[in-house]
C-alpha positions as CSV (number, residue, x, y, z in Angstrom):
1,M,209.3,281.1,124.9
2,P,208.3,277.7,126.8
3,N,209.4,274.4,125.5
4,Q,208.3,274.5,121.9
5,K,208.9,271.8,119.1
6,S,208.4,273.1,115.1
7,P,206.6,270.3,112.8
8,D,208.5,268.1,111.0
9,L,211.8,269.1,108.5
10,V,210.9,267.8,105.4
11,L,212.6,267.6,102.0
12,V,210.6,266.8,98.8
13,E,211.8,266.3,95.5
14,W,209.0,266.2,93.3
15,I,208.5,267.2,88.7
16,D,207.3,270.6,88.5
17,A,204.6,271.9,86.1
18,A,205.4,274.1,82.6
19,H,203.7,275.9,80.8
20,Y,205.2,277.2,77.4
21,D,203.2,280.0,76.4
22,G,203.6,281.8,72.6
23,W,203.9,280.6,69.0
24,Q,205.7,277.5,68.8
25,F,206.4,277.9,64.6
26,G,206.5,274.0,63.9
27,A,209.0,273.6,66.3
28,S,208.6,269.8,68.1
29,P,208.4,270.6,71.5
30,E,209.9,269.2,74.3
31,N,208.8,266.9,77.2
32,L,210.9,266.9,79.9
33,F,209.9,266.2,83.4
34,E,213.4,267.0,85.7
35,S,212.9,267.0,89.2
36,C,213.7,269.9,92.1
37,W,214.0,269.9,96.0
38,T,211.7,272.2,98.4
39,V,212.6,271.8,101.8
40,G,210.6,273.1,104.8
41,F,207.9,272.7,107.5
42,L,205.4,270.8,107.0
43,L,202.2,271.3,108.0
44,K,199.9,270.0,106.5
45,S,200.7,265.7,104.7
46,S,197.6,263.6,103.0
47,K,197.1,261.3,100.4
48,E,196.1,264.8,97.9
49,G,199.8,266.4,98.7
50,V,201.9,268.0,101.2
51,L,201.5,271.5,102.7
52,I,205.2,273.2,103.0
53,A,206.2,276.2,105.1
54,Q,209.2,278.5,104.4
55,T,208.7,279.7,108.2
56,W,207.8,279.1,110.8
57,Y,207.4,280.3,114.6
58,P,204.3,279.9,116.7
59,G,200.9,280.2,115.6
60,D,202.3,281.6,112.9
61,T,203.9,280.8,109.0
62,A,205.1,282.1,105.9
63,N,205.8,281.1,102.3
64,L,204.0,278.4,101.6
65,I,203.6,276.0,99.3
66,Q,201.3,273.1,98.7
67,I,203.0,269.9,96.5
68,P,200.2,267.6,94.3
69,A,201.3,264.3,95.5
70,G,200.9,262.8,92.3
71,M,204.2,265.1,91.9
72,I,206.3,264.1,94.6
73,K,209.0,261.3,93.8
74,K,210.0,261.1,97.2
75,K,209.3,262.5,100.8
76,T,212.5,262.7,103.5
77,I,211.5,263.2,107.3
78,L,214.8,265.6,108.5
79,G,212.9,265.6,112.4
80,D,212.3,268.5,114.1
81,L,213.7,271.5,115.9
82,N,213.6,271.7,119.6
83,F,214.2,275.0,121.7
84,G,213.2,276.9,124.9
């Protein structure tokens, strides 16, 4: 494999959406917005959000997650991988 550079590795702190199934039987639902974190290869970043791959190989990716911009609290670029 010739010299290759990966997409940037990124750490994203974001607020996940939640869905509470079934009847609540009069109980007040809690409104919890807690952070979660995703680490991976940054494939795309725009004003709408980011697309991250958990697995990357030149010309191929797997296990993608798309996070809308409104849910992102912080995005940290960790660097990239140079190999070959």
